[in-house]
N, C-alpha and C positions, 0 to 999 in steps of 0.2 A: 090120502095126500098129506104129505109133509110139510111143514111150510117155517123156516128159521128166519126167526128175526136178526139180524146178523150183529146189530150193533146197539142195543136198546138204549134210547136216550131221553125215555119219559118216564113216568111213575107207575104205569099199569099199562096192561094190554089186551083191558076190558075191549075196548073198542074194534080192535080186530079180533076176537073173541066172538064178542056180538055180532060181527059177519060171518065169518068161517067154520067155525065151530059147530052151529046146526047143521051145517052140511058136512061134517063129519072129518074135516080138517084138524091134523093133528098141530100144534102151534108150541114151538119152542122158542124161546128167547135167550141170549148170550150177550157179552161185549167183546166181540171179536177185532182184534188191534191189527194182525197180520195173516200173510196166506197160511200159515202152519196153524193157528188158531179156528178162519174159516175151513178150511180143507178137514181137518178134527172135528168140530162143531156141524159142518154142513153135509156130513155122510148122510144118506138117504133121504136129503131134500129134495123135493120137487121145484120150490120155487123160495127165493131168501126175497124179505122185508128188509131194507139198505136204507142207512144213513150216510156214515162217512166211509164204511169200510171198503178198504182197497179189494175190488172183484176183477183181479186181473186173468190173465191167458192163464196162467198156473195154475190159479183155482179153478176155473171152469174146465182146464183139462183133466184136473183132477176128481172133478165130481160129474160124471157123466150123467147120471141120471136127473141132475140140475136140468130144469126145463124154462126158468121164469125167472127174471131179477127185476122186482121194482122199488125204484128209489124213492124213498120218504122226501120229496121236495123236486124242484124244476131242473138243476142241472143233472148231467150224468159224467162228470169228469173223473170219477173216483172208480166210473165202469170203464172196462177198454169194450166198446162199444163194436169196433173191426172184430176183434177176438170173436166176440158173444156171435156176431154177424155169420164168422165162418163155422164156428162150430155149432149152428143151430139153435142158439137160445135166443131168447125173445127177452128183450130188455124194455121196462113201460119207465114214467115219470109221473108225477103227480105237479102240473103245472100250474093249476088254478086254484090254490087253496091259503096263498098269503098275500094276493096281490095289495090288498088295503092296508096290512100292516106294512110289508115292505115299500109302500110308497108313501105312507105318513112317516117312515124313518127315515127315508130317502130326505124328506120335505124338511123334518126337524133339523136333519143334518145342515140343509141348506140354510135354513133361519140360523141356525149357530154360528156358520160361518158369516153371514152377514150382518148379524148384530152381536160379533165379539164375545158370546157367550162363556167359551171356554176360556180366554185368558183374563178375561174380566172377572168372573167366579172364581176364580183359581185366583188370583191378586189378593179379593179379598179373604181366602182360606189363608191364604201367609202371611195376614197381619196388614194387607195394604190398601187405604180405601181411596181409590181413583179418582182424583177431584175433577178431572175432566174427562170423557170420552173419546176427545181426540186423540189419545194415545192409539186407539184402535182406528183403523181408516174404514167408517161406516158409511154404506150406500144406501139410498131408497132403493127399495127393490122394482119400483115402478121404472127408475132409470134404467133399467136394466135386462139384458136378453136371456135368457136361458135356452141352452141346449140340452139334446136329449140325443142320447146315444142307444141306439136299439128300440125300435119302437113296437113292442110286443105289450103284453097285459100291465105289466108293471110302468115301462115306460110312458105308455100311453096316459094311465092313472095318475103319474106324476105330473105328465103336462098339465092333466085337467087340475090336478090340487094347485099347480103354480101359475096356472093362466091368469086368474083374478089378482094375484100378488106382483105379478112381473112386467115389462114395457112389450114382450112378445118373446115367442117361443119358436126355436129351428131346432131341425131334428135331422139327423144322418141315420138312415139304414139303407144301404143298398140293396135288401132282398125286401124291403117292401113293396107292396104291391102299387101298381099305377093301372087306375082303369078307372072304371064305371063306379060311382059312390056305391060304397058299401062290398064291394069284392074285397076278397082277403086272399093272402097268398104269401107263400116263404119257398125260398129257394136254399135254406139248407144252412146259412151262415151267420145272420144277427138274429132277426123277428122277422117274421111277416106281420102287415100291418094294413091298415083301411086307407083309402083315399080322403076319408071324413075329416083328416087333419086340414086337407087346404079350406074346407068350410068354416073351419075354425079358426081360420087367418094363420094356421103354423107354416113354417117357412120350412120344405125340405130342401138340404142341400145337398149337393154329389159327390162333395170328399171331407173326411175328417178334418181336415187343417183348415177347410174353409169354416167349419163348424165353432172351432176352436177362436178361430180369429173373429168371431160373429157375436163371440158368448162371452159373459162376464161370470156366468154359473154354468157348469158343467155335470151332468148326472149320468152315470153309467148303467146301463140295464141290458146288457149284453150276455149271452150264455159263453164259457169259455170253453176252445177246441183249438186245434192247431191253427185254425184260419185267423182266432183273435186273441192267440194268446200275445202279450205284449202289445196289444192294439194302441194303446196311448201311452208312445214312447218318445224318445229325444227329439225326433223330427217334427212329430205331433205338438208336442210341447214347448219347441223353438215359436209356434205362433200363440201360447198363451201370454195374456197381458193383466197381472191383478186378479188370475182366476181364482172362483171357487170351486173345486175340485170334488164330487161326492162318487162314491162307488160303493153300491149296496148289493154288487153281485158275485165276482169272484178277484182277488187280488192280483191271479196273473194276466189279467185285464192290461194292467199298467205295470209299466217295467219300473221296479222299484229304484234303480239308480238313478233314472231319468226323473221320475218323482222329487227324488230326495235333491237333485240337482238344480230343478224348477223352483223348489221350496227354498233353497239357500240363496237363489238370485232374483226371488221375488216374484217371478211370473206364476206362480201359482201362492197365492195370499192367504189359502186355508185348504186342507183337504182333511176330509169327512169319509170315514169307512165303518163298513161293517165287517168287513173282511181284510185277514192278513195273509203273507206269503208264507206263515207257517203257521198252523193250527192245532194245538195252542202256541200261543207266542213262545218264542225262548228266552225267558227272563235271565239267562244265563249269560247270556251274547249282550256283549256292549254296545253295539250298532241297533239292536231292538230295542233296548232298555232306553238308548237315547234318542230314537225317533218316537217311542211314544210318551215321551215327556217334552216332546217339543210346543211350544204355546200354539203353533201355527196347525196342529194333527190334533183331530178327535177322531178314537177308533172307540168302535164297541165291539163286543165280543160274540161275532155270526149270531145275533138275535133278533134282527129284522123281522125276521118270518114269523117271532112267536107272537101269540095271545093264545090264552085259553081257547078263544076258539078254534083259532086256525089248528092248535096242536089236534084237536078233536077232529077237525076235517080232514088232514092228511094223513092221520091214520086210518080212518073210515076209507076213504077215498083208495090208497093205498090196497087195503084189505079187498075192496070190492073189485079194484083189477084182477085180482088173485080170483076172487071168486067168478067172474066173466069167462078167465081161463080156462077154471076147472069145468064151466059148462059149456065151454065150446063156443063162447061168442066173443063176437070182435072186442079187443082191445080200444080203451077210450084214447089212450094217450100211448101208444108202443113208439119204439125211438127207430 
């Protein structure tokens, strides 16, 4: 069996080798940026281990021997899942390797927004000692309500970390199971969750607009698909009042034009993100550079997932999915 790491973004493939080579699996690594490179390097591969390479219908049609595609990560928006299903390819993911890291990063962005860390620090770097912090509108966290969009593993962990700080937690997830304590479920749109949140005093709301109306902090933890693209749009942001908005999921969940308008109008006070609409950002584009330089915006380069521990874990778990497939065992996380 041959496995291709399609776009290697780590320094070593030792984790993958440790799992797969004892089973006689041949592992190759590449950095494929487009369909042509994937087709050329992917010939003869039974399985792909994928970061962000575009696994399109064309790629899969050109590689009939390809049977399994495993994404190093939670989302699979760079894989044409419908085409894979039609062509008999299996797609899997690793949804549980960086819950602590992303949750901590989201909370760090929340705190940066609450305390005005970015503009106040930038002023200091620019040679200005801010004599009175009232230049930034700083609020006591316990006076605020945090809203969570998508109550999967990460969204739930963010709520657990925020709860001692804020006055209350609301959440919106139309696919969260409602029933006996401990029951779980998902219907394929945002995330499944449990009724445990009711016992914590977290309040479920039925519409996204209602969540935005109730919240002074909003943090997004939903997958990107055709149902959720532009989930946070102009209609939703019309309900925002002095909102701290955090997105560590996928940029496409937030309509960029609507966000920029809401920032200009003060309805969104601070936007913190770990994702961007084009990655890497196009620094030759004046609109992009102007957005990144805003004092009410703080973006990090899609690294919330990372720690030394999480990187090793995602590589090992992705390789273990390939191993289960090779042995004819059920996959843990098929899409």
